Backbone as XML, in Angstrom:
<?xml version="1.0"?>
<chain id="A" units="angstrom">
  <residue number="1" name="UNK">
    <atom name="N" x="23.974" y="-76.611" z="47.185"/>
    <atom name="CA" x="23.994" y="-76.635" z="45.736"/>
    <atom name="C" x="24.068" y="-75.205" z="45.227"/>
  </residue>
  <residue number="2" name="UNK">
    <atom name="N" x="24.701" y="-75.033" z="44.136"/>
    <atom name="CA" x="24.732" y="-73.740" z="43.468"/>
    <atom name="C" x="23.769" y="-73.790" z="42.301"/>
  </residue>
  <residue number="3" name="UNK">
    <atom name="N" x="22.911" y="-72.791" z="42.204"/>
    <atom name="CA" x="21.925" y="-72.732" z="41.124"/>
    <atom name="C" x="22.253" y="-71.516" z="40.274"/>
  </residue>
  <residue number="4" name="UNK">
    <atom name="N" x="22.425" y="-71.711" z="38.981"/>
    <atom name="CA" x="22.695" y="-70.618" z="38.059"/>
    <atom name="C" x="21.403" y="-70.279" z="37.335"/>
  </residue>
  <residue number="5" name="UNK">
    <atom name="N" x="21.096" y="-68.988" z="37.242"/>
    <atom name="CA" x="19.863" y="-68.546" z="36.594"/>
    <atom name="C" x="20.223" y="-67.697" z="35.393"/>
  </residue>
  <residue number="6" name="UNK">
    <atom name="N" x="19.615" y="-68.026" z="34.262"/>
    <atom name="CA" x="19.831" y="-67.274" z="33.037"/>
    <atom name="C" x="18.477" y="-66.772" z="32.557"/>
  </residue>
  <residue number="7" name="UNK">
    <atom name="N" x="18.412" y="-65.500" z="32.186"/>
    <atom name="CA" x="17.177" y="-64.915" z="31.670"/>
    <atom name="C" x="17.383" y="-64.612" z="30.195"/>
  </residue>
  <residue number="8" name="UNK">
    <atom name="N" x="16.515" y="-65.143" z="29.347"/>
    <atom name="CA" x="16.590" y="-64.879" z="27.920"/>
    <atom name="C" x="15.768" y="-63.645" z="27.582"/>
  </residue>
  <residue number="9" name="UNK">
    <atom name="N" x="16.344" y="-62.738" z="26.828"/>
    <atom name="CA" x="15.684" y="-61.489" z="26.462"/>
    <atom name="C" x="15.055" y="-61.629" z="25.086"/>
  </residue>
  <residue number="10" name="UNK">
    <atom name="N" x="13.861" y="-61.017" z="24.900"/>
    <atom name="CA" x="13.188" y="-61.107" z="23.611"/>
    <atom name="C" x="12.971" y="-59.746" z="22.951"/>
  </residue>
  <residue number="11" name="UNK">
    <atom name="N" x="13.416" y="-58.672" z="23.567"/>
    <atom name="CA" x="13.266" y="-57.363" z="22.941"/>
    <atom name="C" x="14.465" y="-56.475" z="23.270"/>
  </residue>
  <residue number="12" name="UNK">
    <atom name="N" x="14.308" y="-55.174" z="23.312"/>
    <atom name="CA" x="15.446" y="-54.249" z="23.366"/>
    <atom name="C" x="16.308" y="-54.328" z="24.621"/>
  </residue>
  <residue number="13" name="UNK">
    <atom name="N" x="15.697" y="-54.233" z="25.803"/>
    <atom name="CA" x="16.472" y="-54.204" z="27.041"/>
    <atom name="C" x="16.542" y="-55.583" z="27.684"/>
  </residue>
  <residue number="14" name="UNK">
    <atom name="N" x="17.670" y="-55.885" z="28.259"/>
    <atom name="CA" x="17.840" y="-57.156" z="28.956"/>
    <atom name="C" x="17.240" y="-57.082" z="30.355"/>
  </residue>
  <residue number="15" name="UNK">
    <atom name="N" x="16.656" y="-58.164" z="30.834"/>
    <atom name="CA" x="16.144" y="-58.189" z="32.210"/>
    <atom name="C" x="17.292" y="-58.060" z="33.209"/>
  </residue>
  <residue number="16" name="UNK">
    <atom name="N" x="16.986" y="-57.469" z="34.357"/>
    <atom name="CA" x="17.973" y="-57.273" z="35.416"/>
    <atom name="C" x="17.389" y="-57.813" z="36.717"/>
  </residue>
  <residue number="17" name="UNK">
    <atom name="N" x="18.155" y="-58.627" z="37.425"/>
    <atom name="CA" x="17.702" y="-59.129" z="38.712"/>
    <atom name="C" x="17.701" y="-58.005" z="39.736"/>
  </residue>
  <residue number="18" name="UNK">
    <atom name="N" x="16.723" y="-58.007" z="40.636"/>
    <atom name="CA" x="16.622" y="-56.952" z="41.645"/>
    <atom name="C" x="17.775" y="-57.006" z="42.642"/>
  </residue>
  <residue number="19" name="UNK">
    <atom name="N" x="18.339" y="-58.171" z="42.864"/>
    <atom name="CA" x="19.486" y="-58.334" z="43.764"/>
    <atom name="C" x="20.680" y="-58.825" z="42.955"/>
  </residue>
  <residue number="20" name="UNK">
    <atom name="N" x="21.892" y="-58.464" z="43.374"/>
    <atom name="CA" x="23.102" y="-58.912" z="42.682"/>
    <atom name="C" x="23.273" y="-60.427" z="42.800"/>
  </residue>
  <residue number="21" name="UNK">
    <atom name="N" x="22.943" y="-60.967" z="43.966"/>
    <atom name="CA" x="22.970" y="-62.413" z="44.169"/>
    <atom name="C" x="21.915" y="-62.782" z="45.206"/>
  </residue>
  <residue number="22" name="UNK">
    <atom name="N" x="21.519" y="-64.022" z="45.192"/>
    <atom name="CA" x="20.530" y="-64.541" z="46.133"/>
    <atom name="C" x="21.135" y="-65.736" z="46.849"/>
  </residue>
  <residue number="23" name="UNK">
    <atom name="N" x="20.843" y="-65.866" z="48.137"/>
    <atom name="CA" x="21.409" y="-66.968" z="48.909"/>
    <atom name="C" x="20.371" y="-67.435" z="49.926"/>
  </residue>
  <residue number="24" name="UNK">
    <atom name="N" x="20.283" y="-68.734" z="50.099"/>
    <atom name="CA" x="19.375" y="-69.311" z="51.089"/>
    <atom name="C" x="20.061" y="-70.488" z="51.756"/>
  </residue>
  <residue number="25" name="UNK">
    <atom name="N" x="19.720" y="-70.729" z="52.996"/>
    <atom name="CA" x="20.246" y="-71.863" z="53.741"/>
    <atom name="C" x="19.064" y="-72.728" z="54.182"/>
  </residue>
  <residue number="26" name="UNK">
    <atom name="N" x="19.198" y="-74.022" z="53.984"/>
    <atom name="CA" x="18.138" y="-74.949" z="54.375"/>
    <atom name="C" x="18.726" y="-76.078" z="55.212"/>
  </residue>
  <residue number="27" name="UNK">
    <atom name="N" x="17.868" y="-76.720" z="55.969"/>
    <atom name="CA" x="18.274" y="-77.863" z="56.786"/>
    <atom name="C" x="18.002" y="-79.140" z="55.999"/>
  </residue>
  <residue number="28" name="UNK">
    <atom name="N" x="18.998" y="-79.981" z="55.886"/>
    <atom name="CA" x="18.862" y="-81.227" z="55.138"/>
    <atom name="C" x="17.748" y="-82.081" z="55.730"/>
  </residue>
  <residue number="29" name="UNK">
    <atom name="N" x="16.909" y="-82.637" z="54.851"/>
    <atom name="CA" x="15.840" y="-83.523" z="55.277"/>
    <atom name="C" x="14.545" y="-82.814" z="55.641"/>
  </residue>
  <residue number="30" name="UNK">
    <atom name="N" x="14.576" y="-81.488" z="55.758"/>
    <atom name="CA" x="13.376" y="-80.730" z="56.090"/>
    <atom name="C" x="12.693" y="-80.285" z="54.808"/>
  </residue>
  <residue number="31" name="UNK">
    <atom name="N" x="11.357" y="-80.364" z="54.756"/>
    <atom name="CA" x="10.604" y="-79.938" z="53.590"/>
    <atom name="C" x="10.156" y="-78.495" z="53.784"/>
  </residue>
  <residue number="32" name="UNK">
    <atom name="N" x="10.330" y="-77.676" z="52.746"/>
    <atom name="CA" x="9.999" y="-76.259" z="52.806"/>
    <atom name="C" x="8.914" y="-75.943" z="51.784"/>
  </residue>
  <residue number="33" name="UNK">
    <atom name="N" x="7.987" y="-75.075" z="52.159"/>
    <atom name="CA" x="6.999" y="-74.588" z="51.206"/>
    <atom name="C" x="7.622" y="-73.552" z="50.272"/>
  </residue>
  <residue number="34" name="UNK">
    <atom name="N" x="8.573" y="-72.785" z="50.794"/>
    <atom name="CA" x="9.255" y="-71.768" z="49.999"/>
    <atom name="C" x="10.665" y="-71.599" z="50.549"/>
  </residue>
  <residue number="35" name="UNK">
    <atom name="N" x="11.630" y="-71.454" z="49.661"/>
    <atom name="CA" x="13.020" y="-71.281" z="50.087"/>
    <atom name="C" x="13.532" y="-69.896" z="49.733"/>
  </residue>
  <residue number="36" name="UNK">
    <atom name="N" x="13.240" y="-69.427" z="48.542"/>
    <atom name="CA" x="13.837" y="-68.194" z="48.066"/>
    <atom name="C" x="12.970" y="-67.573" z="46.985"/>
  </residue>
  <residue number="37" name="UNK">
    <atom name="N" x="12.891" y="-66.253" z="46.954"/>
    <atom name="CA" x="12.185" y="-65.550" z="45.892"/>
    <atom name="C" x="13.210" y="-64.804" z="45.049"/>
  </residue>
  <residue number="38" name="UNK">
    <atom name="N" x="13.214" y="-65.103" z="43.760"/>
    <atom name="CA" x="14.103" y="-64.466" z="42.797"/>
    <atom name="C" x="13.241" y="-63.585" z="41.911"/>
  </residue>
  <residue number="39" name="UNK">
    <atom name="N" x="13.671" y="-62.340" z="41.696"/>
    <atom name="CA" x="12.860" y="-61.429" z="40.892"/>
    <atom name="C" x="13.729" y="-60.611" z="39.950"/>
  </residue>
  <residue number="40" name="UNK">
    <atom name="N" x="13.275" y="-60.502" z="38.707"/>
    <atom name="CA" x="13.955" y="-59.689" z="37.709"/>
    <atom name="C" x="12.946" y="-58.715" z="37.102"/>
  </residue>
  <residue number="41" name="UNK">
    <atom name="N" x="13.445" y="-57.599" z="36.603"/>
    <atom name="CA" x="12.596" y="-56.609" z="35.943"/>
    <atom name="C" x="13.202" y="-56.276" z="34.583"/>
  </residue>
  <residue number="42" name="UNK">
    <atom name="N" x="12.379" y="-55.737" z="33.706"/>
    <atom name="CA" x="12.797" y="-55.427" z="32.344"/>
    <atom name="C" x="12.389" y="-53.996" z="32.029"/>
  </residue>
  <residue number="43" name="UNK">
    <atom name="N" x="13.264" y="-53.199" z="31.442"/>
    <atom name="CA" x="12.992" y="-51.790" z="31.157"/>
    <atom name="C" x="12.169" y="-51.574" z="29.894"/>
  </residue>
  <residue number="44" name="UNK">
    <atom name="N" x="11.796" y="-52.637" z="29.199"/>
    <atom name="CA" x="10.999" y="-52.499" z="27.988"/>
    <atom name="C" x="9.549" y="-52.162" z="28.304"/>
  </residue>
  <residue number="45" name="UNK">
    <atom name="N" x="8.978" y="-51.290" z="27.480"/>
    <atom name="CA" x="7.545" y="-50.968" z="27.529"/>
    <atom name="C" x="7.104" y="-50.395" z="28.872"/>
  </residue>
  <residue number="46" name="UNK">
    <atom name="N" x="5.819" y="-50.514" z="29.140"/>
    <atom name="CA" x="5.257" y="-50.033" z="30.399"/>
    <atom name="C" x="5.411" y="-51.102" z="31.473"/>
  </residue>
  <residue number="47" name="UNK">
    <atom name="N" x="5.043" y="-50.759" z="32.709"/>
    <atom name="CA" x="5.152" y="-51.729" z="33.804"/>
    <atom name="C" x="4.382" y="-53.009" z="33.480"/>
  </residue>
  <residue number="48" name="UNK">
    <atom name="N" x="3.204" y="-52.869" z="32.911"/>
    <atom name="CA" x="2.363" y="-54.031" z="32.598"/>
    <atom name="C" x="3.068" y="-55.000" z="31.649"/>
  </residue>
  <residue number="49" name="UNK">
    <atom name="N" x="3.807" y="-54.473" z="30.670"/>
    <atom name="CA" x="4.437" y="-55.320" z="29.663"/>
    <atom name="C" x="5.907" y="-55.593" z="29.929"/>
  </residue>
  <residue number="50" name="UNK">
    <atom name="N" x="6.457" y="-55.021" z="30.986"/>
    <atom name="CA" x="7.881" y="-55.224" z="31.263"/>
    <atom name="C" x="8.124" y="-56.282" z="32.332"/>
  </residue>
  <residue number="51" name="UNK">
    <atom name="N" x="7.060" y="-56.884" z="32.849"/>
    <atom name="CA" x="7.222" y="-57.915" z="33.863"/>
    <atom name="C" x="7.733" y="-59.202" z="33.215"/>
  </residue>
  <residue number="52" name="UNK">
    <atom name="N" x="8.527" y="-59.942" z="33.955"/>
    <atom name="CA" x="9.033" y="-61.223" z="33.469"/>
    <atom name="C" x="7.868" y="-62.206" z="33.461"/>
  </residue>
  <residue number="53" name="UNK">
    <atom name="N" x="7.636" y="-62.862" z="32.335"/>
    <atom name="CA" x="6.469" y="-63.737" z="32.175"/>
    <atom name="C" x="6.567" y="-65.011" z="33.005"/>
  </residue>
  <residue number="54" name="UNK">
    <atom name="N" x="7.741" y="-65.630" z="33.002"/>
    <atom name="CA" x="7.873" y="-66.882" z="33.738"/>
    <atom name="C" x="9.345" y="-67.251" z="33.893"/>
  </residue>
  <residue number="55" name="UNK">
    <atom name="N" x="9.579" y="-68.168" z="34.799"/>
    <atom name="CA" x="10.899" y="-68.758" z="35.002"/>
    <atom name="C" x="10.723" y="-70.264" z="34.856"/>
  </residue>
  <residue number="56" name="UNK">
    <atom name="N" x="11.764" y="-70.964" z="34.456"/>
    <atom name="CA" x="11.686" y="-72.419" z="34.385"/>
    <atom name="C" x="13.041" y="-73.027" z="34.708"/>
  </residue>
  <residue number="57" name="UNK">
    <atom name="N" x="13.024" y="-74.231" z="35.257"/>
    <atom name="CA" x="14.256" y="-74.984" z="35.518"/>
    <atom name="C" x="14.488" y="-75.874" z="34.307"/>
  </residue>
  <residue number="58" name="UNK">
    <atom name="N" x="15.628" y="-75.718" z="33.671"/>
    <atom name="CA" x="15.910" y="-76.518" z="32.478"/>
    <atom name="C" x="16.813" y="-77.716" z="32.766"/>
  </residue>
  <residue number="59" name="UNK">
    <atom name="N" x="17.415" y="-77.763" z="33.927"/>
    <atom name="CA" x="18.239" y="-78.908" z="34.316"/>
    <atom name="C" x="17.318" y="-80.019" z="34.804"/>
  </residue>
  <residue number="60" name="UNK">
    <atom name="N" x="17.403" y="-81.206" z="34.224"/>
    <atom name="CA" x="16.510" y="-82.296" z="34.641"/>
    <atom name="C" x="16.862" y="-82.860" z="36.012"/>
  </residue>
  <residue number="61" name="UNK">
    <atom name="N" x="15.852" y="-83.400" z="36.675"/>
    <atom name="CA" x="16.020" y="-84.163" z="37.924"/>
    <atom name="C" x="16.679" y="-83.386" z="39.065"/>
  </residue>
  <residue number="62" name="UNK">
    <atom name="N" x="16.271" y="-82.129" z="39.276"/>
    <atom name="CA" x="16.777" y="-81.364" z="40.403"/>
    <atom name="C" x="15.690" y="-81.342" z="41.499"/>
  </residue>
  <residue number="63" name="UNK">
    <atom name="N" x="16.084" y="-81.235" z="42.745"/>
    <atom name="CA" x="15.090" y="-81.264" z="43.849"/>
    <atom name="C" x="14.454" y="-79.894" z="44.111"/>
  </residue>
  <residue number="64" name="UNK">
    <atom name="N" x="14.249" y="-79.092" z="43.060"/>
    <atom name="CA" x="13.666" y="-77.773" z="43.196"/>
    <atom name="C" x="12.503" y="-77.629" z="42.224"/>
  </residue>
  <residue number="65" name="UNK">
    <atom name="N" x="11.591" y="-76.738" z="42.550"/>
    <atom name="CA" x="10.523" y="-76.359" z="41.628"/>
    <atom name="C" x="10.401" y="-74.838" z="41.652"/>
  </residue>
  <residue number="66" name="UNK">
    <atom name="N" x="9.793" y="-74.306" z="40.618"/>
    <atom name="CA" x="9.540" y="-72.874" z="40.543"/>
    <atom name="C" x="8.062" y="-72.685" z="40.319"/>
  </residue>
  <residue number="67" name="UNK">
    <atom name="N" x="7.477" y="-71.720" z="41.036"/>
    <atom name="CA" x="6.072" y="-71.388" z="40.787"/>
    <atom name="C" x="5.961" y="-69.919" z="40.400"/>
  </residue>
  <residue number="68" name="UNK">
    <atom name="N" x="4.762" y="-69.450" z="40.090"/>
    <atom name="CA" x="4.576" y="-68.085" z="39.613"/>
    <atom name="C" x="4.852" y="-67.024" z="40.664"/>
  </residue>
  <residue number="69" name="UNK">
    <atom name="N" x="4.930" y="-67.407" z="41.915"/>
    <atom name="CA" x="5.210" y="-66.459" z="42.992"/>
    <atom name="C" x="6.687" y="-66.353" z="43.287"/>
  </residue>
</chain>
């Protein structure tokens, strides 16, 4: 499956993903605790206030979840 990720910006600088693209391979039928870590950073404010607050999946009924890690 291809997953598209969009980050909405709320202040001056747009968030930037740490990697240009992310890719993972999984075995069908196997359950995974973690598949891939996606991370973005924002140049606004100090380090404390420039972290991305959260990510969410907006497409309904997909076999993926996102957690704070």
